C-alpha positions as CSV (number, residue, x, y, z in Angstrom):
1,E,59.3,16.5,-109.1
2,H,58.9,19.6,-111.7
3,E,59.5,22.1,-110.4
4,D,61.4,23.8,-113.5
5,T,58.5,22.6,-115.2
6,S,56.2,25.2,-113.3
7,L,58.8,27.7,-113.5
8,L,58.8,27.5,-116.9
9,L,54.8,27.7,-117.2
10,Q,54.2,30.4,-114.8
11,P,53.2,32.9,-117.6
12,L,50.5,30.0,-118.6
13,L,49.5,30.0,-115.0
14,E,48.5,34.0,-114.3
15,G,46.8,33.8,-118.1
16,Q,49.1,35.8,-120.7
17,S,50.5,35.1,-123.7
18,Y,53.5,33.0,-123.9
19,G,55.9,32.3,-126.7
20,A,59.4,29.8,-126.6
21,A,62.2,29.5,-127.8
22,A,62.8,26.5,-130.6
23,A,66.3,24.7,-131.2
24,D,66.2,27.0,-134.5
25,G,65.7,30.1,-132.8
26,T,62.5,30.3,-134.2
27,Q,59.3,31.9,-132.0
28,C,56.7,29.7,-131.1
29,P,53.3,30.0,-131.7
30,S,51.9,31.5,-128.8
31,V,48.9,30.2,-126.1
32,A,46.8,31.9,-124.2
33,V,44.2,29.8,-121.6
34,P,40.4,30.9,-122.1
35,R,39.9,31.5,-118.3
36,N,37.1,34.0,-118.5
37,S,34.9,31.1,-121.5
38,S,35.2,28.7,-118.4
39,A,34.7,30.8,-115.2
40,K,31.0,31.0,-115.6
41,R,30.2,27.4,-116.3
42,D,32.3,27.2,-112.8
43,Y,29.9,29.5,-111.2
44,L,27.4,27.5,-112.1
45,V,28.6,24.5,-110.6
46,V,28.7,26.0,-107.4
47,A,25.4,27.0,-107.6
48,V,23.9,23.8,-108.6
49,L,25.6,21.8,-105.3
50,C,25.4,24.4,-103.2
51,F,21.6,23.6,-104.1
52,G,22.1,20.1,-103.9
53,N,23.7,20.6,-99.6
54,L,20.8,22.8,-99.8
55,I,18.5,19.9,-100.0
56,N,20.9,17.3,-98.4
57,F,21.2,18.8,-94.6
58,I,17.7,20.5,-95.0
59,D,16.6,16.6,-95.1
60,W,19.0,15.6,-92.3
61,F,17.3,17.7,-89.8
62,I,13.5,17.4,-91.1
63,V,13.7,14.3,-87.7
64,P,14.4,16.4,-85.0
65,G,12.5,19.2,-86.2
66,I,9.8,16.6,-85.3
67,L,11.2,14.3,-83.1
68,L,7.8,14.5,-80.7
69,D,5.7,13.7,-83.7
70,I,7.4,10.7,-84.4
71,Q,7.5,9.3,-80.8
72,K,3.9,9.9,-80.3
73,Y,3.2,8.4,-83.9
74,F,5.2,5.1,-82.8
75,G,4.9,5.2,-79.5
76,L,8.8,5.0,-79.0
77,S,11.7,5.4,-75.4
78,D,13.8,8.6,-75.5
79,G,16.4,5.3,-76.7
80,K,13.8,3.8,-79.4
81,T,13.6,7.5,-80.5
82,G,17.1,8.6,-80.7
83,L,18.3,5.7,-82.9
84,L,16.7,7.0,-85.4
85,Q,20.0,10.2,-85.9
86,T,22.1,7.3,-84.4
87,V,21.3,4.5,-87.4
88,F,22.0,7.6,-89.7
89,T,24.8,9.3,-88.4
90,L,26.3,5.4,-88.6
91,C,25.5,4.1,-92.2
92,Y,26.6,7.7,-92.7
93,M,29.9,7.4,-91.5
94,L,30.7,3.9,-92.6
95,A,29.6,4.7,-95.9
96,A,32.0,8.1,-96.8
97,P,35.4,6.1,-97.2
98,I,33.4,3.4,-99.4
99,F,32.2,7.0,-101.6
100,G,35.4,8.9,-101.3
101,Y,37.9,5.9,-102.9
102,L,34.6,5.6,-105.4
103,G,35.4,9.3,-106.2
104,D,39.5,9.1,-106.4
105,R,38.9,6.8,-108.8
106,Y,35.9,6.8,-110.8
107,N,33.7,9.6,-112.5
108,R,31.8,12.1,-109.7
109,K,29.1,13.7,-110.7
110,I,27.7,10.4,-111.4
111,I,28.4,8.9,-108.1
112,L,26.4,13.0,-107.6
113,G,24.0,11.9,-109.0
114,A,23.0,8.3,-108.2
115,G,23.2,9.3,-104.9
116,I,20.7,11.8,-104.7
117,F,18.2,9.9,-106.0
118,F,18.8,7.6,-104.0
119,W,17.9,9.8,-100.8
120,S,15.1,11.1,-102.5
121,G,13.4,8.2,-103.6
122,V,14.1,6.7,-99.9
123,T,12.7,10.0,-98.1
124,L,9.2,10.0,-100.3
125,G,9.0,6.1,-99.5
126,S,9.4,7.0,-95.9
127,S,6.7,8.9,-95.6
128,F,4.2,6.2,-95.9
129,I,6.0,3.8,-93.8
130,T,2.7,2.7,-91.2
131,Q,2.8,2.6,-86.8
132,S,3.3,-0.8,-87.8
133,H,7.0,-0.8,-89.5
134,Y,9.0,1.2,-86.8
135,R,12.0,-0.6,-87.9
136,I,11.6,-0.1,-91.6
137,F,11.7,3.5,-90.8
138,V,14.5,3.5,-88.5
139,L,16.0,1.0,-92.0
140,S,15.0,4.2,-94.1
141,R,17.1,7.0,-91.4
142,G,20.1,4.8,-92.7
143,L,19.4,4.6,-96.0
144,V,19.4,8.7,-96.5
145,G,22.5,8.6,-94.0
146,I,24.2,5.9,-97.0
147,G,23.1,8.5,-99.6
148,S,23.8,11.5,-98.0
149,A,27.5,10.3,-97.6
150,S,28.0,10.6,-101.5
151,Y,28.0,14.1,-101.5
152,S,29.0,15.9,-98.8
153,T,32.6,13.3,-99.6
154,I,32.0,13.9,-103.4
155,A,31.1,17.3,-103.7
156,P,33.8,19.4,-102.3
157,T,36.1,17.6,-104.2
158,I,34.8,19.1,-107.0
159,I,34.8,22.8,-105.9
160,A,38.7,22.0,-105.1
161,D,38.8,21.0,-108.5
162,L,37.1,24.3,-110.2
163,F,39.1,26.6,-108.1
164,E,42.6,27.6,-107.0
165,E,43.5,28.3,-103.2
166,G,42.8,31.6,-103.2
167,K,39.1,31.6,-104.5
168,R,39.0,28.5,-102.9
169,T,38.1,29.2,-99.3
170,T,35.7,31.0,-100.1
171,V,33.7,28.9,-102.6
172,L,34.4,26.5,-100.2
173,S,32.2,28.8,-97.5
174,I,29.4,30.2,-99.6
175,F,28.9,26.4,-100.0
176,Y,29.5,25.9,-96.6
177,I,27.1,28.2,-95.9
178,F,24.1,26.4,-96.5
179,I,24.8,23.7,-93.9
180,P,23.8,25.9,-90.9
181,V,20.7,27.2,-93.8
182,G,19.7,23.6,-94.6
183,S,19.8,23.3,-90.6
184,G,17.9,25.7,-89.4
185,C,15.3,25.4,-92.6
186,G,15.0,20.9,-91.9
187,Y,14.2,22.5,-88.2
188,M,11.7,25.3,-89.6
189,L,10.5,23.0,-92.3
190,A,9.6,20.1,-90.3
191,A,7.4,21.9,-87.6
192,G,5.6,24.0,-90.1
193,V,5.1,21.9,-93.2
194,A,3.4,19.4,-90.0
195,K,1.6,22.2,-88.3
196,S,-0.7,22.9,-91.8
197,T,-1.0,19.8,-92.8
198,G,-1.7,18.3,-89.4
199,D,0.4,15.1,-90.9
200,W,4.3,14.8,-90.0
201,H,4.8,12.5,-92.9
202,W,4.2,15.5,-95.4
203,A,7.4,16.3,-94.0
204,F,9.1,13.7,-95.7
205,R,7.8,15.1,-99.1
206,V,9.3,18.6,-100.0
207,T,12.9,17.4,-100.0
208,P,12.4,15.0,-102.7
209,C,11.0,17.3,-105.4
210,M,13.2,19.7,-105.0
211,G,16.0,16.6,-105.1
212,G,14.6,15.9,-108.3
213,L,15.2,19.4,-109.6
214,A,18.7,19.5,-108.6
215,L,18.9,16.3,-110.3
216,L,17.8,17.4,-113.2
217,L,20.2,20.8,-112.9
218,L,23.1,18.3,-112.5
219,I,22.4,16.4,-115.6
220,L,22.4,19.6,-117.5
221,L,24.5,21.8,-116.3
222,V,27.6,19.8,-115.0
223,P,30.4,18.7,-117.1
224,H,31.0,15.2,-117.6
225,R,34.1,16.0,-116.4
226,I,36.3,18.9,-114.3
227,Q,39.4,19.3,-114.7
228,R,41.5,20.5,-112.2
229,K,42.8,24.5,-112.2
230,T,45.0,24.6,-109.1
231,A,48.4,26.1,-111.0
232,A,51.1,22.6,-110.8
233,H,47.6,20.5,-112.8
234,R,46.9,23.1,-115.1
235,A,50.2,23.8,-115.8
236,L,50.8,20.5,-116.2
237,S,48.3,20.0,-118.8
238,I,49.5,23.1,-120.4
239,S,51.8,20.9,-121.3
240,G,50.1,17.5,-122.1
241,M,50.9,15.9,-119.3
242,I,47.7,15.4,-117.7
243,G,44.5,14.4,-118.6
244,G,40.9,15.6,-116.6
245,A,40.7,15.2,-113.4
246,D,38.6,11.9,-113.5
247,E,41.0,10.3,-115.6
248,K,44.2,8.3,-115.4
249,P,46.5,10.4,-116.6
250,D,50.3,9.2,-116.9
251,V,52.0,11.5,-114.5
252,Y,49.9,10.0,-112.0
253,R,51.3,6.1,-112.7
254,A,54.1,7.8,-113.3
255,T,54.4,9.2,-109.6
256,R,52.3,6.7,-107.2
257,T,53.2,5.3,-104.3
258,S,51.7,2.6,-102.6
259,W,48.5,2.1,-101.3
260,C,49.6,2.1,-98.2
261,Q,51.9,5.0,-98.0
262,D,49.6,6.5,-99.5
263,V,46.8,5.3,-96.7
264,G,49.9,6.3,-94.3
265,S,50.2,9.7,-95.5
266,L,46.6,10.5,-96.0
267,V,46.1,9.5,-91.4
268,K,48.9,12.1,-90.9
269,K,46.4,14.4,-93.0
270,C,43.9,13.3,-91.9
271,S,45.2,14.0,-88.0
272,L,45.1,17.5,-88.5
273,S,40.9,17.8,-88.8
274,T,40.6,15.9,-85.1
275,S,39.8,18.8,-84.1
276,F,36.9,19.0,-86.3
277,V,35.8,16.0,-84.0
278,N,35.4,17.6,-81.3
279,L,33.5,20.6,-83.0
280,K,31.0,18.5,-83.8
281,V,31.1,16.3,-80.6
282,L,29.9,20.2,-79.5
283,A,27.5,21.3,-82.2
284,S,25.6,18.2,-82.9
285,S,25.3,17.5,-78.6
286,L,24.1,21.4,-78.4
287,F,22.3,22.1,-81.2
288,S,21.0,18.3,-83.1
289,N,19.8,17.0,-78.9
290,P,16.0,16.6,-78.4
291,L,15.9,16.9,-75.0
292,L,18.1,20.5,-74.1
293,N,15.7,21.6,-76.4
294,Y,12.7,20.5,-74.9
295,Y,14.1,22.0,-71.5
296,S,14.7,25.9,-72.6
297,T,11.3,25.6,-75.0
298,V,9.1,24.0,-72.9
299,V,10.1,23.8,-69.3
300,L,11.3,27.4,-69.2
301,L,9.4,29.4,-72.7
302,E,6.7,27.6,-71.1
303,Q,6.1,27.4,-75.7
304,T,4.6,24.8,-77.9
305,W,8.3,22.6,-79.5
306,S,7.7,23.4,-82.9
307,S,7.5,27.3,-81.6
308,G,11.4,25.6,-80.0
309,N,12.3,24.9,-82.8
310,L,11.6,28.2,-85.7
311,I,13.8,30.1,-82.9
312,F,16.8,27.1,-83.1
313,G,16.0,27.2,-86.3
314,G,16.6,30.9,-87.0
315,I,19.5,30.9,-84.6
316,T,20.9,28.5,-87.1
317,I,20.4,30.5,-90.3
318,G,21.6,33.5,-88.8
319,T,25.0,32.9,-86.3
320,G,25.7,30.0,-89.6
321,I,25.6,32.4,-92.7
322,L,27.3,35.3,-90.4
323,G,30.0,32.6,-89.1
324,I,31.2,30.7,-91.9
325,I,31.5,34.0,-93.7
326,A,33.7,35.8,-91.3
327,G,36.0,32.7,-90.8
328,A,36.3,33.2,-94.5
329,E,37.0,36.0,-94.4
330,A,39.1,36.2,-91.6
331,A,41.8,33.4,-93.3
332,R,42.1,35.6,-96.9
333,R,43.2,38.8,-95.1
334,L,45.2,36.6,-91.9
335,R,47.0,34.7,-94.6
336,K,48.8,37.7,-96.0
337,I,50.7,38.0,-93.0
338,N,50.2,34.5,-91.0
339,N,51.2,31.4,-92.8
340,K,49.9,29.2,-90.1
341,A,46.3,31.8,-90.2
342,D,43.9,28.8,-90.8
343,P,44.4,26.6,-87.9
344,L,44.6,29.3,-86.1
345,I,41.6,30.9,-86.6
346,C,40.2,27.9,-86.0
347,A,41.6,27.3,-82.8
348,T,40.6,31.5,-81.2
349,S,37.1,30.9,-82.8
350,M,37.3,27.2,-80.8
351,F,37.8,28.7,-77.7
352,M,36.0,31.3,-78.0
353,S,32.9,28.8,-79.1
354,A,33.4,27.0,-75.9
355,L,33.4,29.8,-73.3
356,C,30.1,31.3,-74.5
357,L,28.6,27.0,-74.3
358,Y,30.0,27.5,-71.2
359,I,27.7,30.6,-70.0
360,A,24.9,30.1,-72.0
361,L,24.3,26.6,-69.4
362,M,25.6,28.5,-66.2
363,V,22.7,31.3,-66.8
364,A,20.1,28.4,-68.6
365,Q,18.3,28.4,-65.1
366,T,18.3,32.2,-64.5
367,N,18.0,33.9,-67.3
368,I,16.7,32.4,-70.9
369,I,17.0,35.8,-73.0
370,S,20.8,35.2,-72.3
371,T,21.2,31.6,-72.9
372,F,20.0,31.8,-76.4
373,I,22.4,35.2,-76.3
374,F,25.3,33.0,-75.8
375,I,23.8,29.9,-78.0
376,A,23.8,32.4,-80.8
377,F,27.5,33.4,-80.2
378,G,28.9,29.4,-79.9
379,E,27.2,29.0,-83.5
380,L,28.5,32.2,-84.4
381,F,32.3,30.6,-83.9
382,L,31.7,27.4,-84.5
383,S,30.6,28.0,-88.3
384,V,33.3,30.2,-88.6
385,N,34.9,26.1,-88.3
386,W,32.8,25.1,-91.1
387,A,35.1,26.6,-94.7
388,V,38.2,26.8,-93.3
389,V,39.2,23.9,-91.8
390,T,37.7,21.6,-95.0
391,D,40.2,24.0,-96.6
392,I,42.8,22.8,-94.5
393,L,42.4,19.1,-95.6
394,L,41.7,20.1,-98.9
395,Y,45.8,21.7,-98.9
396,V,47.9,19.2,-97.1
397,V,46.5,16.5,-98.8
398,A,47.7,15.3,-102.8
399,P,44.6,16.1,-105.2
400,R,44.5,12.4,-106.1
401,R,43.6,11.7,-102.8
402,Q,41.1,14.9,-101.4
403,S,37.5,12.4,-101.6
404,T,38.8,9.8,-99.7
405,A,41.0,12.1,-97.2
406,I,37.8,13.9,-96.6
407,A,35.7,10.6,-96.3
408,L,38.2,9.4,-93.7
409,Q,37.5,12.9,-92.3
410,I,33.9,12.6,-92.3
411,L,34.2,9.0,-91.0
412,V,36.3,9.9,-87.5
413,S,34.6,13.1,-86.6
414,H,30.8,11.5,-87.1
415,L,32.8,8.5,-85.2
416,L,34.4,10.2,-81.7
417,G,31.7,12.9,-82.0
418,D,27.1,12.7,-82.8
419,A,27.3,9.1,-82.9
420,G,28.0,8.6,-79.7
421,S,27.8,12.2,-78.0
422,P,23.8,12.0,-77.4
423,Y,24.7,8.6,-75.7
424,L,27.3,9.9,-73.8
425,I,25.3,12.7,-72.4
426,G,22.3,10.8,-71.6
427,A,24.5,8.0,-69.7
428,I,26.1,11.5,-68.0
429,S,22.8,12.8,-67.6
430,N,21.3,9.8,-66.0
431,A,23.9,9.6,-63.4
432,I,23.3,12.6,-62.0
433,Q,19.7,12.1,-61.6
434,A,20.5,8.8,-60.1
435,R,22.1,11.0,-57.5
436,N,19.4,12.9,-56.4
437,V,15.4,12.9,-56.1
438,P,13.4,12.1,-58.9
439,S,12.5,16.1,-60.2
440,L,11.7,19.0,-63.0
441,Q,14.1,20.8,-61.6
442,W,16.9,17.7,-61.2
443,S,16.0,16.5,-64.9
444,F,17.3,20.2,-65.8
445,R,19.6,20.3,-64.1
446,S,21.5,16.7,-64.9
447,M,21.3,17.9,-68.8
448,Q,22.5,21.0,-67.8
449,Y,25.8,19.8,-65.7
450,S,26.1,17.2,-68.4
451,F,26.6,19.7,-71.2
452,V,29.3,21.2,-69.0
453,T,31.7,18.3,-70.7
454,C,30.7,19.7,-74.5
455,A,32.7,23.2,-73.3
456,F,36.0,21.4,-71.4
457,V,36.1,19.8,-75.1
458,G,35.9,22.5,-77.0
459,V,38.7,23.7,-75.5
460,F,40.2,20.5,-75.9
461,G,39.5,20.9,-79.7
462,G,41.3,24.2,-79.9
463,G,44.4,23.2,-78.4
464,F,44.7,20.1,-80.8
465,F,44.0,23.5,-83.4
466,L,47.0,24.9,-81.8
467,L,49.9,21.7,-82.4
468,T,48.1,21.8,-85.9
469,S,50.1,25.2,-85.8
470,F,53.3,23.9,-86.1
471,Y,53.0,21.4,-89.2
472,I,50.9,22.9,-90.9
473,E,53.4,24.4,-93.6
474,E,56.0,21.7,-93.3
475,D,52.6,19.0,-94.8
476,R,51.3,21.9,-97.4
477,K,54.2,21.6,-99.1
478,E,54.6,17.6,-98.8
479,A,51.5,17.6,-100.4
480,Q,52.5,20.6,-103.2
481,R,55.2,18.5,-104.3
């Protein structure tokens, strides 16, 4: 351990000149860290990553935005229609560990660029698929999921390299703001383009152009190698002990544990994010499942499908931005007085979100305006967790394994979350309908009652965050060592 080294190099970490006395009593030249010179470059890198994240999630939600158009075009049953998102999610979560492994060992800029190029190209190609090739269309969505996995796995770890813990939460919150913004824009973009052109295929031709621009910016503005900016790594870098984030320094070889030990440690750390699994169940089941959208907009509001998507898209964008900003600010303030603030914030927001979801479901049949209000509050509290959860994962895992840790989080959260929740909700709904006389009223009630399980899962997730608060300080210190 290098506790003494970190103490001796503390003035360097604060950007001050530091002179060390040589053995003969003479003063060695002082060294200053040029922090301001690279600050603009760091924020340019973040801007590029945020733009890529926006495109990524627009692409995610294009299909839900024009789902009924796609269903009608290919003549699909509800089961085959749901298969589109299931295939996307399965490919996304299974590819994530592969990119996590690669991101911890090879150049991250190249992996990001390849991912953007791949998913943009496949999205563009899918816009030319004809009616008789539904299976190819399903395959294309799976391939897009693989490309998206590369981005979601690698981009947060680059931010972790660029900023220390205090600033990292703020920057991550900015990065994650583009998840709800991209999601809402995906709904609205798909519905708007399909309506204006009269052909839903054009919705898949917008994001590839944006992806090309993102790839160009990545090539021009993001350095080929990025130096870690955490306090410990900068101290060791100044002393000449380690290199950049994409290098294989001797200090890593000297302190490397066995592969089995690393994986075991990662599994333990990633258990902190199991509550995020439940968050994904809540979010994806309510806001990505087209059936509830359909009943709430067509049956209750008697509006068109595209109008419903505009409403949900607007709610997602507004509440997502407010929630992520509120979560980051709450974490910044409360960490000063409580080291367990992060998991406690997440637990509180999960409990509140579950309550809002339950109330929204119970009043849906009698007062749709109240339903939308409580849905908005539910999304608001869910969004509080986005940046905070990722920050927790980053500071309880050693930097050399952060990409792998995020990949495991993606795999587990989607495996137990949105990969199976649409099917689970549908199965519960079918069971309820089978016990009652078939009618439009019971079609809605069955879906309403099946979603109540999500509220209880949200409470379960909040409990996991409370459990996390008992271990987070110990895990944090272990990662720092």
